N, C-alpha and C positions, 0 to 999 in steps of 0.2 A: 805555580800558584802554593799548592799543596808541598811540596819541597818545602816552600818557604814557610810557610804554617807548620810545618812537623822538626824543621833548626829553631823557631822560634820556641815550641816545648822544650826544645832542649836544651835551650840554654836558659827557660824560666826554671826545670828541674833542678839547673845545676846552681843555679845562684841560688834558688830556697836551702839547696841540701846547704851550699855555703853557710848561708844565712843561719842554718838549722845548727853547723856545727859549732861555729863563732860562738852564738845562744850557748851551747854543751859545755863549752869552756868558760864561758864569764858562769854557767851554776855550778863547774866544778871546783871551781879556781872560790866564787866567791860565797855563795850558796851549799854547797854538797856538807852534808858531817855526818861523817859513819857515823859519828855514836848517835842519833836522831837526833831529839831534842834537849838531849843534853850539853850543855856549854862543856867546854874544856882548861880546867886548870892544871898548871905543870905546878910541883914546888918542889924545892930540892934546896943542900944546906951548903951556907957557903962558908960553914967551919969547917975543917979534917972531921973528918966521921971516927970516930973508934969506935976498936972491934968489942962488939958487947953484945949479949945473949938478953938481955934485958933492957924494954927502954927506958930511960932517964924519966925524970919528978916531973920534966917541961914537959916532953912530947906525951906521958902519958896523963899531964893538963890540956894538951891542946891537943889531943883524939876528945879525951871528953866535949870540950869546950864544940868540938863540930859535927859531934853526935846530938849537944845540947840545939845547936844554930841550927841545925836538921829536921829536926822535933817542931823547931819552931815555928819554921816557914814551911810545913809539913808538905816538904818536895824528899826528893833519895839523894841523896850520897854515897856516890862510889867510887874505891879506892882503884888503884894498881897499881902495879912495882914489878911490873914481869912476869909474871907467873900466869900458873895456870887459873887461882885463886880468886875473888876481890872484894874487900872488902865493902860494908854499906850500911849507912844509918842515912834515919829517919822514918816515913809511916814507913809503913811493913805491911798496908794493907795495896799504898800505890806502887811501892818496890814489885809488890807481886799481881797489880795491873799492867805493871811495865812490861815484863818480863813475863807476863802470861803464865803464871806461877798454878801450880792445879797439883789434886792431894796434897793440901796444904794443911795443916795440922791448929787450934782451934788454940787464939790466944788469948785470953780474957783484954777488953779492950779499956781497963782500966788502969791495967798493967804496963806503965812506960815501957818501950826499945827497951835498956838501957836497966831496967829492971829484970826484963824477962832475961838479957841473958848471962846476968851477972847470974840469975834462977835457974835456965836452963839455957847454956850453950846449943844452939843450932846452924844449922849450914844446910842453906838449899841446890839440887844440885844439879846437871843436866842427865837429861832422860839416856843416855846413849849407852846401848846396853853392853857392853866390852868395860865403861868407867863404873856404870850398875856394878856388875861383878863382880871387879878386881877391888875392889875398897868400900863396900855394902857388904852388910850380915845384917839383918834382919833389923832393918832400920835401923844401923847405927854407923858412922859415917866413921873407916881408917878406925876398927875394934882393936882395944889394945893400945892404943894410940896417942886420941886422940876422946875419941869416944863420943862426937858428937849424933845427937839427933835427925836425923835427913826430916826436913820440915816439909819441903815438899823440892818437886823436880820442875821445869822446864825443858824444852826443847831450843836447841840452841841455834835449827834450822830459821827462826819468826823472830831470834832476836833483831837488833840492828847489827848492820857489815861491822861495825867496832867494839861489837863482845861476843862477835862469832865464835872465838877461841875460849872462851870463857866455860872452866869444866865444875867451880862452882862460886856460890856465894859463902861470905862466915859472916859475924855481928865486924863491925871496925873495932872495938872492942879488942878484940884481942888479935890485930895489927901490929907487926912487929917493927916497923919503922914509921916517920912520915916522910920521907922524903916520898915522892912519887906523882902520879896524876891523878887526880881529883875531879870527877862526871857530876854534872849536878842541872836536876831540871828546874833549878829555883829561878824567876824571875831577879830580884834584889842579891846581889852576892857582895854588895859591899860588908855585911856583919860577918861573911868568911873571908875577907880579907883581911877583915882586921885583928882576925886571933890569931894572923900571922906577925904582926908587928910588935916592935919590940921580941921579936925568936931571929936566929943565925939560920931561917927559913924565909929566900927571895920565894914572891908569888909571879909567876905572869904567865897573863890572858893569853892561849893560843887561840879559840875559837867560843866564839859567841854562838847557840844553838841560837837563837832569834836573825830575820837576815836583814837584807840592808832593802830601805824603798832606793822609786828610781834615779833620785835626786842625788845621795848619797853613795848609791852602786856607779853612775856617771865622775860626781868629785874621786870615787874610790880608782874609777880606770885613769884618768887626765891624771893622779899626781903618787900614783902606785909606781910607773914609773916605764919605760921604751915600751917593753913588750904590752904591758894592758892599753896604753895608748897606742900603739901600732893597730892591737885590736880592734878597740875601739874603732878608729879612721879606719879601718879592712872591708868592719860593717858598715858603715856610712858608704862607703863607694858601694858595696855591696848591693846595699837600698838603691841608691843614682840607680846605678846598673839597668836596674831591675826595669827599673819607674821609666828610664830613657828607651830599654830596648821594646818595653811597651808600649810607650808612642809612636818608636818610630813604625813598630808594626801598621800600629792603625794609621797613619800618615803612606804608608806604603796601599794599606788595602782602601783608601777612602775612595776611591773611584769604581771599584771591585763594588761594593757596600751601595752607592747609588744608580750605579746598574742595577744590583737586584729591588734595592729600592723601586725604580720607577716601575721594575716588572712584577711589586707586591709584594715585596717581603717591608713586613713596617719594624719600626723604631722600636718597639715596645720584643718581637718577637727578635730583632737583635739584642737587646738587652738580654732575653734571654739563651741566647745563644752563646753569648760570654760568659753567659753564670753557669751554664754546663760546661761547657769548656775548664773555671775558672776550679769546679769543684773536683773535673778529671784531674785535674794538675795535685789539685791539695791532696788528694786519696789517691795518687804513686807517691810523689814528696812523702807523704805517711808511710809506706809499703818501706820505699826503699832506706828513709830514716830512721822507722825501727829496726832493721837488718842491720846497719851502723852501729846500734843504739846496745843490740842484742851482743852483733859478737867483738865487736870493735874495741865499747866500754865498758866491761865484765867486772870492774866493782860496783860500780851502782845495783843499790837491791832495785827487784820488780817497781817496788813505790818508787822510787827516782827516775826508771825509767817510763813507765803512764807519768808520771807531771812532767817532763818533760817534754816528751809529746804532744802531751795534753796544750803546753805552753807553744813552741812550735808551731801547733794547728793553727790553733790562734792567730798568732802572728801571721803564721802565712798566709790566714785568711784576709787576715786587714789588709796585710802587703796590697794581694791580691785585689781587691777588690777597692785599693785607693787607686794604683794601678789601672785599671781599664777604666774605673770611673771618670779617670784625665781623657783617656783613651775618648771615651764615649759622650766628652764634652765636644775634644777634638772633634769627635765622626758629626756630631750634630753642628758644630759652625760650618760647618763647609757646606753638610746638607741644606741651610741654612742661606748660604751662599748662592748651591745652584738654587734654590728656590724648590726645594722636594718637599721642606716638613710642611 
């Protein structure tokens, strides 16, 4: 009998870990965003590009409109073109909060970002000691070349994974191109898309910051392709297997529970034993799942791993409660037939 329960526990843990792995894959494909709450928008030129050091008047106008749009939205707009530095526009206080910038210089609240940038170009810099030593002298970034004062510092380790390699932030007004990837935490992006209408630039939304609800997720899993449908049906099969396995162990143990009940084991104590066993299985599943996430999915941030573990624990707990609830109902019906309740 003990061997039977031990085998049941191993099968249950294996099923729960498999379900958790499937949920992790869904999170990585449909919810995980390495850029935290920023939506990702790719902009590229459909016309042949000309070699030019300066921006065209159209590109200058687009950059100004992007700055104005970000300021109106009270959001942050970040522009990246494959370099260590990224451009930014929008609410400075919000930017400093998002990147956790410290040692900032004071900027008058009445002064817009564009006005401040025109009069006082500035840069936010990573606090990497090697970077600061090589490129900063008396608070000036690249002295003798661009001479921008360092307006503040930030720690790369605290940034979202997608921005972890960013060495410095500069104003979008000093960007040398419009082509690239834009990141925004604004809720309404239609105004940004409208800026590029009637221009040779194409806009492609690659990932939105907000996630999907359950209904939208199911629609995506069914409609995205063979692999997503296979994952969905595999998860449903694993859940069915968990319920079926649990019902089998209760049916196989009916006579043993009945005999123990005749010798004084109450139905409430049976429920208490089942709850304790389920809690032990959840704890074991949590520990094993944490090891898998820590060593197998290193691209997730600590916050993502904590969130996945929390969701997995909740779902595992609910599944075990439902499965054992069905098992207890089966056991209760058996005891009523025997006339012992």
